[in-house]
N, C-alpha and C positions, 0 to 999 in steps of 0.2 A: 457577346452574349446575345442570343436572339430573344425576341419577345413572343410569348405564346398567349394566344387569346384564351381567356378563362371560359370554361363551359360548365354550367351547372349539371348538364346531362352526364358528363364524364364522371363527376363526383358521385352522382346517383348510381351510375353503373358500378363503380367501385364498391359502394355501400351494398348494392344488391349482391355482388359476388361474395362479399364478406358474410352477409346473412346466409347465403346458400351454403358456404363452407361451414358456418356454425351449425346449421340444421343437419347437414350431412354428417358432421362429426357427432352430433347429439344422437342421431338414430343409427350410427354405425355400430357393428358388433363390438363388445367391450375390448377385445384384444387389438382392435384398430384405433381405439380412442387414444387421445394424447393423455399423458400422465398429468395429474394435478400438480406434481412437483415441477418446478422449473428445471429444465435440462440444459446445461451449458453445452455439452457435446455428447456424442453417443456414449452411453455407459457412465457418465458423470452426472450425479444429481447435485442440486444446489439447495442446501437447507435454508429455510426461512429464518430470518433473524430480526431482533429488535435491538437497537443501540440507543442509549440515552446517557445524559450527564447526571451525575448524582454527587454533589458536594465533593469536589476534589478527585473524582474518579469517573471513568467511563464504564458503563455496564453493558455487556453484550449477552443476550439470551438467544440461543439457537435451538430449534426443534430438531432432534435426532432420533426419531422413532425407530425402534428395533436395533439400536446400536448398544453394544456393551461398553461399559466405562473404560475397560482396558484397551479398547480398540480406537479410542479417540486420540488424535495427535494435534497439539496446538503449537503454532510457531508465532512468536510475538517479537516484533521489532519496535522501534520507537514510534513508528507511524502506520504499521499494518498488523493485522491479526489474520492468521490462516487457520481454518478448522478443517481437519481431514478425518474421515472415518470410513468404515466399510460395513455394509450390512450383507451378511452371507445367507444363502438359502440353507434351511435346516434339512430339507428333503428334496429329492429330485423327482419331479413329476413330468411325464411326457407332455409335450405341447398339445397333442390331440385330446388329452384327458381333461383339459381345463374347460369349465363352463364360463367362469369369470376369472380374470387375472388383472387385478388393479394394484397389487402391492409392488413396490419397487425394491430392487436389490442392486447392489453395486457400490461404487465409491462415492462418498459424499465429499464435496470440496467447496470451500468458500473463502475468498480472500477479501477482507474489508479494509478500506482505507480509513484510518482513525482520524477524527477531526482535530486532535491535538497530540503532541508527543506524550508518550506514556513511559513509566518506569517499569520495564519488562521484568526486572529482578524481583519486584514486589507484587507481581500479578498473582491472583488466586483464581481457582476454578472449582466448580462443584457440578455434579451431575445427578439429577433426581427426576424420576418419572419421565424420562425421554427428553428432558430439557437441560441443556448445558448453560451454565451461568459463568461468565468470566468477568472478574473485577480487575480493571486496569487503572492503577493510581496514576494521576497526571504527574508529569515532571514539575518540579518547583517553578521552572521558568514559564510553564504553560498555565499555571494557576492564576486567576485574576487577583490583582493586588488592589487593596482599598487604600486610597490616600485622602486624608482629610485636608480640605482647603479652607483656610480662614478667609472670610470675606469681610473686609472692614473698611 
């Protein structure tokens, strides 16, 4: 392994390039801007999620705007949750007819590693106002056990 001399000017140059990219993107025409949705690969959108622990279960909430309830597919194993759905265009508009195009269409997909093993047979899900909520009960082995210790 070779030793490379640290140069503060190199880091400043990298920061300058990043700032230029940011300003170029900000002032670019809307159809050239990046989507605010994280994109895993071309055509695959990644929904934003919250995951937290609530007394004996893991709660996952995912934003799925424009998705119909019947178009959501959930796959649950003991240690992963996969959410898939697709948002379809309702009308076809020619590319040259757009003034602004910021909405995203395509396949939503997200696989989450769960922090503990869950009982997939007892999982429940609900979908309201574009937010999917999945309740994943923890397996008995994964739940914390309280043991009283006598000090004497």
